[in-house]
C-alpha positions as CSV (number, residue, x, y, z in Angstrom):
1,M,12.0,-30.5,13.5
2,N,12.4,-27.3,15.6
3,R,9.7,-25.9,17.9
4,Y,8.6,-23.2,15.3
5,T,8.0,-26.0,12.8
6,I,6.0,-28.0,15.3
7,L,4.0,-24.9,16.3
8,F,3.0,-24.0,12.8
9,I,2.1,-27.5,11.8
10,I,-0.3,-27.3,14.7
11,I,-1.6,-24.0,13.4
12,I,-2.1,-25.4,9.9
13,L,-4.0,-28.4,11.3
14,I,-6.2,-26.2,13.5
15,S,-6.9,-23.8,10.7
16,G,-8.0,-26.7,8.4
17,L,-10.6,-27.9,10.8
18,N,-14.2,-27.6,9.6
19,T,-15.3,-26.1,12.9
20,T,-18.0,-23.4,12.5
21,A,-18.8,-20.8,15.1
22,Q,-22.2,-20.8,16.8
23,E,-25.0,-18.6,15.6
24,G,-24.3,-15.2,17.2
25,K,-27.9,-14.1,17.4
26,R,-28.7,-16.7,20.1
27,F,-26.9,-14.5,22.6
28,F,-29.1,-11.5,22.0
29,P,-32.9,-11.7,22.7
30,E,-34.8,-10.1,19.9
31,K,-36.9,-8.1,22.3
32,D,-33.8,-6.3,23.7
33,L,-33.1,-4.8,20.2
34,I,-29.6,-3.7,21.3
35,T,-27.5,-4.1,24.4
36,T,-25.4,-1.2,25.7
37,G,-22.0,-1.4,27.5
38,I,-19.0,0.6,28.6
39,Y,-15.3,0.1,28.9
40,Y,-14.0,0.5,32.5
41,Y,-10.4,0.2,33.7
42,P,-10.4,-0.3,37.5
43,E,-6.6,-0.7,37.3
44,H,-6.4,3.0,36.4
45,W,-8.2,4.3,39.5
46,N,-8.0,4.1,43.3
47,E,-9.9,1.2,44.7
48,D,-12.0,3.4,46.9
49,Q,-13.6,4.9,43.7
50,W,-14.6,1.6,42.2
51,E,-18.0,1.3,43.8
52,R,-18.9,4.9,43.0
53,D,-18.0,4.3,39.4
54,I,-19.8,1.0,39.0
55,K,-22.9,2.4,40.6
56,K,-22.7,5.4,38.2
57,I,-22.5,3.0,35.3
58,S,-25.6,1.3,36.5
59,D,-27.5,4.5,37.2
60,I,-26.8,5.7,33.6
61,G,-28.5,2.6,32.3
62,F,-25.6,0.6,30.8
63,E,-26.1,-3.1,30.8
64,F,-22.6,-4.6,30.8
65,V,-19.1,-3.5,31.7
66,H,-16.0,-4.3,29.6
67,L,-13.1,-5.4,31.8
68,A,-9.5,-6.6,31.8
69,E,-8.5,-5.8,28.2
70,F,-5.1,-4.4,29.1
71,A,-4.7,-5.7,32.6
72,W,-2.3,-8.6,32.2
73,F,0.2,-6.8,34.4
74,K,-2.3,-6.7,37.3
75,M,-3.5,-10.3,36.9
76,E,0.0,-11.8,36.5
77,P,2.3,-9.3,38.1
78,Q,5.1,-11.9,38.1
79,E,5.6,-14.8,35.8
80,G,3.3,-17.6,37.0
81,K,1.9,-15.7,40.0
82,F,-1.7,-14.7,39.6
83,E,-3.7,-12.1,41.4
84,F,-7.5,-12.0,40.7
85,D,-8.9,-10.8,44.0
86,W,-9.1,-7.2,42.7
87,L,-11.0,-8.4,39.6
88,D,-13.3,-10.5,41.7
89,K,-14.2,-7.4,43.7
90,V,-15.0,-5.4,40.6
91,I,-17.1,-8.2,39.2
92,G,-18.9,-8.5,42.5
93,L,-19.7,-4.8,42.4
94,C,-21.1,-5.2,38.9
95,A,-23.3,-8.0,40.2
96,K,-24.4,-5.8,43.1
97,Y,-25.6,-3.1,40.7
98,N,-27.2,-5.5,38.2
99,L,-24.5,-5.2,35.5
100,K,-23.2,-8.0,33.4
101,V,-19.5,-8.3,32.5
102,L,-17.8,-8.7,29.2
103,M,-14.4,-10.2,30.0
104,C,-11.4,-9.7,27.8
105,T,-8.3,-11.7,27.2
106,P,-5.2,-9.4,27.7
107,S,-2.9,-10.7,25.0
108,A,-2.6,-7.3,23.3
109,A,-0.7,-5.7,26.2
110,T,2.1,-7.9,27.7
111,P,3.6,-7.3,31.1
112,A,7.1,-5.8,31.4
113,W,8.6,-9.0,32.8
114,M,7.9,-10.8,29.5
115,R,9.9,-8.4,27.3
116,A,12.7,-8.3,29.9
117,R,13.1,-12.1,30.2
118,Y,11.8,-13.2,26.8
119,P,12.6,-10.7,24.1
120,E,11.9,-13.2,21.4
121,T,8.1,-12.9,22.2
122,F,8.0,-9.5,20.5
123,V,7.7,-8.7,16.8
124,M,10.5,-7.4,14.5
125,D,9.9,-4.6,12.1
126,G,11.1,-4.4,8.5
127,H,14.6,-3.4,9.6
128,Y,14.8,-6.4,11.9
129,I,14.7,-4.3,15.0
130,R,12.9,-5.9,17.9
131,A,9.9,-4.0,19.4
132,E,10.2,-2.7,22.9
133,H,7.8,-2.8,25.8
134,G,5.6,0.3,26.2
135,T,2.6,-0.1,24.0
136,R,0.1,-2.7,22.8
137,G,-0.1,-5.2,19.9
138,L,3.6,-6.1,19.8
139,G,3.5,-9.7,20.7
140,S,4.8,-12.1,18.0
141,I,1.6,-14.2,17.7
142,V,3.4,-17.2,16.1
143,N,6.2,-17.3,18.7
144,P,5.9,-20.4,20.9
145,V,7.0,-18.7,24.1
146,Y,4.5,-15.9,23.7
147,R,1.8,-18.6,22.9
148,K,2.7,-20.4,26.1
149,F,2.1,-17.3,28.2
150,V,-1.1,-16.5,26.4
151,T,-2.4,-20.0,27.0
152,T,-1.5,-19.7,30.6
153,I,-3.3,-16.4,31.3
154,V,-6.3,-17.3,29.2
155,T,-6.7,-20.6,30.9
156,A,-6.4,-19.0,34.4
157,M,-9.1,-16.5,33.5
158,A,-11.4,-19.1,31.9
159,R,-11.1,-21.4,34.9
160,R,-12.0,-18.5,37.3
161,Y,-14.7,-16.8,35.3
162,G,-15.9,-19.3,32.6
163,Q,-18.9,-20.4,34.7
164,H,-19.6,-17.0,36.4
165,K,-23.2,-16.2,35.9
166,N,-22.5,-12.5,35.5
167,V,-20.0,-12.9,32.7
168,I,-21.9,-12.9,29.4
169,G,-19.0,-13.3,27.0
170,W,-15.3,-12.8,26.1
171,Q,-13.5,-10.4,23.8
172,L,-10.3,-11.8,22.4
173,D,-7.2,-9.6,22.2
174,N,-7.8,-6.0,21.0
175,E,-8.2,-4.6,17.5
176,P,-6.4,-7.5,15.8
177,D,-4.6,-6.1,12.8
178,A,-2.3,-8.8,11.4
179,K,0.8,-6.7,12.1
180,P,3.8,-7.5,9.8
181,D,6.3,-9.5,11.7
182,Y,9.8,-10.2,10.4
183,S,11.2,-12.0,13.5
184,P,12.9,-15.4,13.2
185,S,9.7,-17.2,14.5
186,S,7.6,-15.5,11.9
187,Q,10.1,-16.2,9.1
188,E,9.9,-19.9,10.0
189,A,6.2,-19.8,10.3
190,F,5.9,-18.2,6.9
191,R,8.0,-20.9,5.3
192,Q,5.8,-23.5,6.9
193,W,2.7,-21.8,5.6
194,L,4.2,-21.7,2.1
195,K,5.1,-25.4,2.2
196,N,1.5,-26.2,3.2
197,R,0.1,-24.1,0.4
198,Y,2.4,-25.1,-2.5
199,K,3.8,-28.5,-1.5
200,T,6.7,-28.1,-3.9
201,I,9.2,-25.4,-4.5
202,E,8.5,-25.6,-8.2
203,A,4.9,-24.7,-7.6
204,L,5.9,-21.8,-5.5
205,N,8.3,-20.5,-8.2
206,A,5.6,-20.7,-10.8
207,A,3.1,-18.9,-8.6
208,W,5.5,-16.2,-7.6
209,G,6.8,-15.7,-11.2
210,A,10.2,-16.3,-9.7
211,A,11.9,-16.4,-13.1
212,F,11.7,-12.6,-13.1
213,W,14.9,-10.9,-11.9
214,S,16.5,-14.2,-10.9
215,Q,14.2,-14.6,-7.9
216,W,14.2,-18.4,-8.4
217,Y,14.4,-20.5,-5.2
218,G,16.1,-23.9,-4.9
219,S,14.3,-24.8,-1.6
220,F,11.8,-23.4,0.9
221,D,14.7,-22.8,3.3
222,Q,16.0,-20.0,1.0
223,I,12.9,-18.0,1.4
224,I,12.6,-14.9,3.6
225,I,9.6,-12.7,4.1
226,P,9.4,-10.1,1.3
227,N,10.5,-6.9,2.7
228,T,9.6,-3.5,1.2
229,S,11.7,-1.7,3.7
230,L,14.9,-3.2,2.3
231,V,14.1,-4.2,-1.3
232,G,12.1,-1.1,-2.1
233,W,8.4,-0.6,-2.5
234,W,8.2,-0.8,-6.3
235,G,10.7,-3.7,-6.8
236,N,9.1,-6.3,-4.5
237,N,7.5,-9.3,-6.0
238,P,3.7,-8.6,-5.8
239,H,2.8,-12.3,-5.7
240,A,5.2,-12.9,-2.7
241,L,3.8,-9.8,-1.0
242,L,0.2,-11.1,-1.6
243,D,1.2,-14.4,0.1
244,F,2.7,-12.5,3.0
245,K,-0.6,-10.7,3.5
246,R,-2.4,-14.0,3.3
247,Y,-0.1,-15.6,5.8
248,S,-0.3,-12.7,8.2
249,A,-4.1,-12.7,8.1
250,D,-4.2,-16.5,8.5
251,A,-1.8,-16.3,11.5
252,Q,-3.9,-13.6,13.1
253,A,-7.2,-15.5,12.5
254,E,-5.6,-18.7,13.9
255,F,-4.3,-16.8,16.9
256,L,-7.9,-15.8,17.7
257,D,-9.2,-19.3,17.1
258,F,-6.5,-20.7,19.3
259,Q,-7.6,-18.4,22.2
260,A,-11.2,-19.3,21.5
261,A,-10.4,-23.0,21.6
262,T,-8.7,-22.5,25.0
263,L,-11.7,-20.7,26.4
264,R,-14.2,-23.2,25.1
265,S,-12.7,-25.9,27.3
266,Y,-13.8,-24.1,30.4
267,I,-16.6,-21.5,29.7
268,S,-20.3,-21.8,29.8
269,E,-22.2,-22.3,26.6
270,A,-24.1,-19.1,27.5
271,Q,-20.9,-17.0,27.2
272,F,-20.1,-15.8,23.7
273,I,-16.7,-15.2,22.1
274,T,-15.9,-12.3,19.9
275,T,-13.2,-9.7,19.1
276,N,-13.2,-6.1,18.1
277,Y,-11.7,-5.5,14.6
278,T,-11.1,-1.9,13.5
279,A,-13.9,-0.6,11.3
280,V,-11.3,0.0,8.5
281,S,-9.2,-3.2,8.7
282,T,-6.7,-3.6,5.9
283,G,-4.8,-6.5,7.4
284,A,-6.8,-8.8,9.7
285,D,-9.6,-10.7,7.9
286,P,-12.6,-11.8,10.1
287,R,-13.7,-14.3,7.4
288,R,-10.6,-16.4,8.1
289,T,-11.7,-17.2,11.7
290,N,-14.0,-20.2,12.4
291,K,-14.3,-20.3,16.2
292,L,-15.7,-16.9,17.0
293,D,-19.5,-16.6,17.7
294,F,-19.5,-13.3,15.9
295,A,-17.3,-10.3,15.1
296,T,-17.7,-6.7,16.4
297,Y,-15.9,-3.6,15.3
298,T,-14.4,-0.4,16.7
299,A,-15.6,2.9,15.1
300,Y,-13.9,6.2,15.3
301,P,-15.8,8.3,12.7
302,N,-14.3,11.6,13.7
303,G,-10.6,12.4,13.8
304,G,-10.5,15.9,12.5
305,T,-11.0,15.4,8.8
306,D,-13.3,17.2,6.4
307,N,-16.4,15.1,5.6
308,I,-19.8,16.3,4.2
309,G,-20.3,20.0,4.1
310,E,-19.2,22.8,6.4
311,Q,-20.0,20.9,9.6
312,G,-18.6,17.6,8.4
313,F,-15.5,17.8,10.5
314,R,-17.8,17.8,13.6
315,L,-20.1,15.0,12.4
316,G,-17.6,12.3,11.3
317,N,-17.0,10.1,8.3
318,S,-20.3,8.7,7.3
319,K,-18.6,5.7,5.6
320,V,-17.0,4.2,8.8
321,I,-20.1,2.6,10.4
322,L,-21.8,2.3,7.0
323,F,-19.3,-0.3,5.8
324,A,-18.3,-2.0,9.1
325,A,-21.9,-2.6,10.2
326,E,-22.5,-4.7,7.1
327,Y,-19.1,-6.3,6.6
328,Y,-18.7,-7.8,10.1
329,K,-22.1,-9.5,10.0
330,T,-20.5,-12.1,7.7
331,T,-18.9,-13.7,10.8
332,G,-21.6,-15.2,12.9
333,G,-24.6,-13.4,11.3
334,V,-24.7,-10.5,13.8
335,S,-22.4,-7.7,14.8
336,G,-22.3,-4.5,16.8
337,V,-19.9,-1.7,17.8
338,M,-17.6,-2.7,20.6
339,E,-15.8,0.5,20.8
340,I,-17.0,4.0,19.8
341,Q,-15.7,7.4,20.6
342,P,-17.9,9.4,23.0
343,G,-16.2,12.7,22.0
344,P,-12.9,14.1,20.7
345,V,-10.0,11.7,20.4
346,N,-6.3,12.3,21.0
347,W,-4.8,11.1,17.7
348,G,-6.6,13.1,15.0
349,G,-4.9,15.6,12.7
350,Y,-6.9,18.0,15.0
351,N,-9.5,17.1,17.5
352,P,-12.6,19.3,17.3
353,L,-15.7,19.3,19.5
354,L,-18.5,17.2,18.0
355,L,-21.7,18.8,16.9
356,P,-24.3,18.2,19.6
357,G,-26.2,15.0,18.8
358,T,-23.4,13.4,16.8
359,V,-22.5,10.6,19.3
360,R,-26.2,9.7,19.6
361,M,-26.4,9.6,15.8
362,W,-23.5,7.2,15.5
363,L,-25.1,4.9,18.1
364,Y,-28.4,5.0,16.2
365,H,-26.5,4.2,13.0
366,T,-25.1,1.1,14.5
367,F,-28.6,0.2,15.8
368,A,-30.3,0.9,12.5
369,A,-27.8,-1.3,10.6
370,G,-28.7,-4.3,12.8
371,G,-26.2,-3.9,15.6
372,K,-26.9,-6.2,18.6
373,L,-24.6,-4.4,21.0
374,A,-23.2,-0.8,21.4
375,S,-20.3,-0.2,23.7
376,S,-18.2,2.9,24.2
377,Y,-14.6,3.5,24.9
378,R,-14.6,4.6,27.7
379,F,-16.3,5.4,31.0
380,R,-13.8,7.8,32.5
381,Q,-11.4,10.1,30.7
382,I,-8.0,9.2,32.1
383,N,-5.9,11.9,33.7
384,Y,-2.5,10.5,32.7
385,S,-0.6,8.7,29.9
386,A,-1.0,8.4,26.2
387,E,-4.7,8.9,25.9
388,Q,-5.3,11.8,28.3
389,Y,-7.0,13.8,25.6
390,H,-9.3,11.0,24.5
391,A,-12.8,11.8,25.8
392,G,-14.9,9.5,28.0
393,V,-18.5,9.3,29.0
394,I,-17.5,10.8,32.3
395,Q,-15.0,13.6,32.6
396,P,-11.7,13.3,34.6
397,D,-13.3,14.3,37.9
398,G,-15.1,10.9,37.8
399,I,-18.5,12.5,38.3
400,T,-19.5,14.9,35.5
401,P,-20.9,13.4,32.3
402,S,-19.3,14.7,29.1
403,P,-21.5,15.9,26.2
404,G,-21.1,12.5,24.6
405,G,-22.0,10.9,27.8
406,E,-25.2,12.8,28.0
407,E,-26.0,11.6,24.5
408,Y,-25.3,8.1,25.4
409,M,-27.7,8.4,28.3
410,Q,-30.4,9.7,25.9
411,F,-29.8,6.8,23.5
412,I,-30.2,4.3,26.3
413,R,-33.5,5.9,27.5
414,E,-34.8,6.0,23.9
415,I,-33.9,2.3,23.3
416,K,-36.0,1.4,26.3
417,T,-38.9,3.2,24.7
418,L,-38.4,1.3,21.5
419,R,-38.3,-2.0,23.4
420,K,-41.8,-1.2,24.7
421,Q,-43.0,-0.7,21.2
422,Y,-41.3,-3.7,19.6
423,K,-43.5,-6.3,18.0
424,P,-42.0,-9.6,17.2
425,G,-42.3,-11.1,13.7
426,A,-42.3,-7.9,11.7
427,A,-41.6,-8.6,8.0
428,M,-39.5,-6.3,5.8
429,P,-41.9,-4.3,3.5
430,A,-42.1,-5.7,-0.1
431,S,-40.8,-2.4,-1.5
432,L,-37.5,-2.9,0.4
433,V,-37.2,-6.5,-0.5
434,A,-37.4,-5.6,-4.1
435,R,-34.4,-3.3,-3.6
436,S,-32.3,-5.9,-1.8
437,T,-28.6,-5.5,-2.8
438,A,-25.4,-7.3,-2.2
439,I,-21.8,-5.9,-2.6
440,V,-19.4,-8.8,-3.2
441,W,-16.0,-7.9,-1.6
442,N,-13.0,-9.5,-0.1
443,L,-9.8,-8.3,1.5
444,E,-7.5,-10.1,-0.9
445,N,-8.7,-7.9,-3.8
446,Y,-7.9,-4.8,-1.7
447,W,-4.4,-6.2,-1.2
448,T,-3.6,-6.9,-4.8
449,I,-5.1,-3.7,-6.2
450,D,-3.6,-1.4,-3.6
451,R,-0.2,-2.9,-4.3
452,Q,-0.4,-2.0,-8.1
453,K,-3.0,0.8,-8.3
454,Q,-1.6,2.1,-11.6
455,T,-3.0,5.6,-10.8
456,W,-2.7,7.4,-7.6
457,Q,-6.2,8.5,-8.1
458,W,-7.6,5.0,-7.5
459,D,-9.1,4.9,-4.0
460,T,-8.9,1.2,-3.2
461,W,-10.7,1.1,0.1
462,N,-13.5,3.5,-0.8
463,Y,-14.2,2.2,-4.3
464,P,-16.6,-0.6,-3.1
465,L,-18.0,1.9,-0.6
466,K,-19.1,4.1,-3.5
467,F,-21.6,1.4,-4.6
468,L,-22.8,0.8,-1.0
469,E,-23.4,4.6,-0.7
470,I,-25.4,4.6,-4.0
471,A,-27.5,1.7,-2.8
472,K,-28.2,3.4,0.5
473,S,-29.1,6.7,-1.4
474,F,-31.8,4.6,-3.1
475,G,-33.1,3.4,0.3
476,A,-32.0,-0.2,-0.5
477,P,-31.1,-2.7,2.2
478,A,-27.5,-3.6,1.3
479,D,-25.2,-6.4,2.5
480,V,-21.4,-6.7,2.1
481,I,-21.0,-10.4,1.3
482,P,-18.2,-13.0,0.6
483,E,-18.1,-14.6,-2.8
484,T,-19.3,-17.9,-1.2
485,A,-22.6,-16.4,-0.1
486,D,-26.0,-17.3,-1.6
487,L,-26.8,-14.7,-4.3
488,S,-30.4,-15.8,-5.0
489,K,-32.0,-13.7,-2.2
490,Y,-30.8,-10.4,-3.7
491,S,-32.4,-8.5,-6.5
492,L,-29.1,-6.8,-7.4
493,V,-25.6,-8.1,-6.9
494,I,-22.7,-5.6,-7.4
495,V,-19.2,-6.9,-8.0
496,P,-16.9,-3.8,-7.7
497,A,-13.2,-4.2,-8.8
498,Y,-13.0,-7.9,-8.0
499,E,-9.6,-8.2,-9.5
500,M,-8.8,-11.9,-8.7
501,A,-11.2,-14.5,-9.9
502,D,-11.5,-17.9,-11.5
503,S,-13.9,-19.7,-13.9
504,S,-16.0,-21.3,-11.1
505,L,-16.7,-17.8,-9.6
506,V,-17.6,-16.4,-13.0
507,K,-19.9,-19.4,-13.5
508,K,-21.6,-18.7,-10.2
509,W,-22.2,-15.1,-11.3
510,S,-23.5,-16.2,-14.7
511,E,-26.0,-18.6,-13.0
512,Y,-27.2,-15.8,-10.8
513,A,-28.0,-13.7,-13.8
514,A,-29.5,-16.6,-15.8
515,N,-31.9,-17.2,-13.0
516,G,-33.3,-13.7,-13.2
517,G,-30.8,-11.7,-11.1
518,H,-29.4,-8.3,-12.0
519,L,-25.6,-8.4,-11.9
520,I,-23.4,-5.3,-12.0
521,I,-19.7,-5.8,-12.6
522,T,-17.2,-3.0,-12.7
523,C,-13.8,-2.3,-14.1
524,R,-10.8,-4.2,-12.7
525,T,-12.8,-7.4,-12.2
526,A,-11.3,-10.8,-13.2
527,T,-8.2,-9.2,-14.7
528,K,-6.0,-11.7,-12.8
529,D,-6.2,-15.3,-11.6
530,R,-6.1,-16.1,-7.9
531,M,-2.3,-15.8,-7.7
532,G,-2.5,-12.3,-9.3
533,H,-1.3,-13.4,-12.7
534,F,-2.7,-11.9,-15.9
535,W,-4.5,-14.4,-18.1
536,E,-2.6,-15.8,-21.1
537,A,-5.5,-14.5,-23.2
538,E,-7.4,-11.3,-23.8
539,W,-7.8,-8.8,-21.0
540,A,-10.3,-10.0,-18.3
541,A,-10.8,-13.1,-20.5
542,P,-13.1,-15.0,-18.1
543,L,-15.6,-12.1,-18.2
544,S,-15.9,-11.6,-21.9
545,A,-18.8,-14.0,-22.5
546,L,-20.6,-12.9,-19.4
547,I,-20.6,-9.2,-20.1
548,G,-21.0,-9.6,-23.8
549,A,-17.9,-7.5,-24.6
550,Q,-14.2,-7.5,-24.6
551,V,-12.0,-5.1,-22.7
552,K,-9.7,-3.8,-25.4
553,A,-7.6,-1.2,-23.4
554,T,-7.5,0.9,-20.3
555,D,-6.9,4.6,-20.0
556,M,-6.0,6.8,-17.1
557,L,-5.8,10.6,-17.0
558,S,-4.0,13.2,-14.8
559,N,-5.9,14.7,-11.9
560,N,-6.8,17.7,-14.1
561,G,-7.6,15.6,-17.2
562,K,-11.0,16.0,-18.7
563,G,-12.5,12.7,-19.9
564,E,-16.1,12.9,-21.1
565,I,-18.9,10.3,-21.3
566,L,-22.3,10.5,-23.0
567,M,-25.2,8.3,-21.8
568,G,-28.4,9.2,-23.6
569,S,-28.5,13.0,-23.6
570,N,-26.5,13.2,-20.3
571,H,-22.9,14.2,-20.1
572,Y,-20.5,13.0,-17.4
573,S,-16.8,13.5,-16.4
574,W,-14.1,11.0,-15.5
575,N,-10.3,11.0,-15.1
576,N,-9.5,8.0,-12.9
577,W,-9.9,4.8,-14.9
578,A,-11.6,3.9,-18.3
579,D,-12.0,0.5,-19.9
580,L,-12.5,0.7,-23.7
581,L,-15.1,-1.9,-24.5
582,A,-15.9,-3.8,-27.8
583,P,-19.4,-5.1,-27.3
584,D,-20.8,-8.1,-29.1
585,K,-23.6,-7.5,-31.5
586,N,-26.3,-8.6,-29.1
587,T,-24.9,-6.4,-26.3
588,E,-26.5,-3.0,-25.6
589,T,-24.2,0.0,-25.2
590,L,-25.4,2.3,-22.5
591,A,-22.7,4.9,-22.5
592,V,-19.8,5.9,-24.7
593,Y,-16.7,8.1,-24.3
594,D,-17.3,11.5,-25.8
595,N,-13.8,12.8,-26.2
596,Q,-10.1,11.6,-26.4
597,F,-8.9,9.8,-29.5
598,Y,-11.2,6.9,-28.8
599,K,-14.4,9.0,-28.8
600,G,-17.4,6.7,-29.5
601,K,-16.0,3.6,-27.8
602,A,-18.3,1.9,-25.3
603,A,-17.9,2.7,-21.6
604,V,-20.9,0.9,-20.1
605,V,-22.6,-2.1,-21.6
606,R,-25.6,-4.3,-20.7
607,H,-25.9,-8.0,-21.7
608,K,-29.0,-10.2,-21.3
609,V,-28.2,-13.5,-19.8
610,G,-31.0,-16.0,-19.4
611,K,-33.8,-14.3,-17.4
612,G,-31.5,-11.6,-16.0
613,T,-29.0,-9.0,-17.0
614,V,-25.3,-8.3,-16.6
615,T,-24.2,-4.6,-16.7
616,Y,-20.5,-3.8,-17.0
617,I,-19.4,-0.3,-15.8
618,G,-15.9,0.2,-17.3
619,V,-15.3,3.6,-15.8
620,D,-14.5,5.1,-12.4
621,T,-15.7,8.6,-11.8
622,D,-15.0,10.9,-8.8
623,D,-18.5,12.2,-8.4
624,A,-20.2,8.8,-9.0
625,K,-23.0,10.5,-11.0
626,L,-22.6,8.1,-13.9
627,E,-22.5,5.0,-11.7
628,K,-25.6,6.2,-9.8
629,D,-27.6,6.8,-13.0
630,V,-26.7,3.5,-14.4
631,L,-27.7,1.7,-11.2
632,R,-31.0,3.6,-10.9
633,G,-31.9,2.3,-14.3
634,I,-31.1,-1.3,-13.2
635,Y,-33.3,-1.0,-10.1
636,A,-36.1,0.2,-12.3
637,A,-35.6,-2.7,-14.6
638,A,-35.8,-5.0,-11.6
639,G,-39.2,-3.6,-10.7
640,A,-37.8,-1.7,-7.7
641,T,-38.7,1.9,-6.7
642,T,-35.9,4.1,-5.5
643,E,-35.5,7.0,-3.1
644,N,-33.1,9.9,-3.7
645,Y,-31.5,10.5,-0.3
646,P,-28.6,13.1,-0.3
647,P,-25.1,12.1,0.7
648,G,-24.9,11.3,4.4
649,V,-28.6,10.6,4.9
650,Y,-29.1,6.9,5.6
651,V,-32.4,5.2,6.1
652,Y,-32.8,1.7,7.4
653,W,-35.5,-0.7,8.4
654,R,-35.1,-3.2,11.3
655,D,-37.5,-5.0,13.6
656,G,-40.4,-3.0,12.4
657,F,-38.8,0.4,12.9
658,Y,-37.6,2.8,10.2
659,V,-34.4,4.7,11.3
660,A,-32.9,7.7,9.6
661,V,-29.6,9.5,10.4
662,N,-28.1,12.6,9.0
663,Y,-24.3,13.1,8.5
664,S,-24.8,16.0,6.2
665,S,-24.4,19.7,7.1
666,D,-27.9,20.5,5.9
667,N,-31.4,19.9,7.2
668,Y,-33.3,17.2,5.4
669,T,-37.1,16.6,5.6
670,M,-38.0,13.0,5.5
671,N,-41.1,11.9,3.5
672,V,-42.7,10.1,6.3
673,P,-46.3,8.9,5.7
674,A,-48.9,11.0,7.5
675,T,-50.2,7.8,9.2
676,A,-46.8,6.8,10.6
677,S,-46.0,7.0,14.3
678,V,-42.9,9.1,15.0
679,I,-41.2,7.6,18.0
680,V,-37.9,9.5,18.2
681,G,-37.0,12.8,16.6
682,E,-38.8,15.0,14.1
683,R,-39.5,14.7,10.4
684,T,-37.0,17.4,9.5
685,L,-33.5,15.9,10.3
686,Q,-31.0,18.5,11.4
687,P,-27.2,17.7,11.0
688,G,-26.5,15.0,13.4
689,G,-30.2,14.2,13.7
690,V,-32.0,11.0,14.2
691,L,-35.6,10.0,13.3
692,V,-37.3,6.7,14.2
693,W,-40.8,5.9,13.1
694,S,-43.1,2.9,12.5
695,L,-46.1,2.3,10.3
696,R,-49.3,1.7,12.2
């Protein structure tokens, strides 16, 4: 048994442990509402500037400093030789100026000596070319030599700072993304993962449909990682590729858990452990970890793309924080933004100035959605290297605040005002509870659908977001939840394009509806089993009884195709995706196709199940008007009132405060009760505006 085999058996065993993370909320006193922090890289600056910078951070009002994320080279300049005096000094300055420290493990940016002496520690791309030193995130996370060095540096840091009273927690790595790795160590780890999953080669061949194109394997040793770079995108086995995604996400999650376990041997129980996933994470899966206290996210809403209206390119993509703020709560129960841009970035298609107020609006959005911390990348705009043009809170002179920095200061001042008005024990108003909504989503369905979209018009990532946006336009509190979550606390549960399912999951949905819930299922749900195979039965067979209809066929049109739908007296357009439904006799048809050769066929149906209802939306439209009208009717049937906020205007309730933000390019006047107390902003929200109020 070689060292790779031994390593991955350990990985499998660790991953299988039933260890659960601690409750994340215990690290954040309710009365603080949200804690603010800033990234600082002392290794970038002359030592004689450190105290000035740390004092400035404190004077601004930040509460913690984010340190050491990419400083492996400075902590271990030579293999096995550690230098922490410089970091001790910075942490001492933080203590002097009443700042806490969020320490980071530096595994994302390895020192040059590692690549020079141990090239096997770096990933290989799809052409089997080994990565070179010079950027971040290139370590082969399943390579035993790399793991040894990570263990050594994390242990050294934990021993030194694990009981430090000023260190409040640890961020693991940086923006974990489950990078594809085709190196020998990853090849062997993948084979071990497959052996653990399938046990026998016969089971793997069946799962992968290996009889197709003579892909049959005689043993696990014959398997190599499926490689679209060399086989071709369209020709690769989708089931093998799905497993490669699963393996990569499992390996990434285990790598984080491995670091967390190393830390836990040394650190105080008062120190939390987290990591900072990207807001749009299509590879790493936070729900696969089990040793993090909670997960945070990085948010870069603006990269020079058109968004809502004429000013949208200056206001950012409203969907970034919208989704991430809900999704990452499913790990540890709380979340927050670990890294948010304070101004223009250096990597956008173009990098415009932000509309005044935009950074503050983003910060309030994270707060409104329940965020427990808000940290910004970064304090000082660096004057050299790859991110010169990436704005900071302070400009390159080290003294002058940037426009985004000024807005961060304003946010900090206003949060202090909200803290004074916070009253513990506030209960969510009954009108909002009646609107409570869940979006059931997982990353595996993204992987399988995006591999075989069938129409380039299908927007895999943003399709579930469409329903989250609709719920928020109604003023509904909405969560993004895993399929294992308790559904009973939600008035409505939406299942958008949940392609892979099984009978037990469909049974759970059925029981939710039978007990009085309102379930909404959309096209592309339960069309495949968990391995991505079609059913040896009618299309989406497990759903037929639940939705009270059969999916008879699916149509897709060109981008200029004109599909029409009639619901009541209202007409709608579509051209992306259309399921043709044959409803049972006790199933109500809500909408029908109004042109094409199947005119009159059902497009949307509603089925009564026990005390509740199941609505199946078989069509995907670009403008979402049909889906929105269908959902509005379901909220009404559930006894819930709804608002009608325009795109980009989001309203939340948290801790007794109502918070509204405006990503649109138009003014919007909020219908705030005359008796309400306006704490921040004005009733008319300007683009980039914020309004906070409470009811007396």
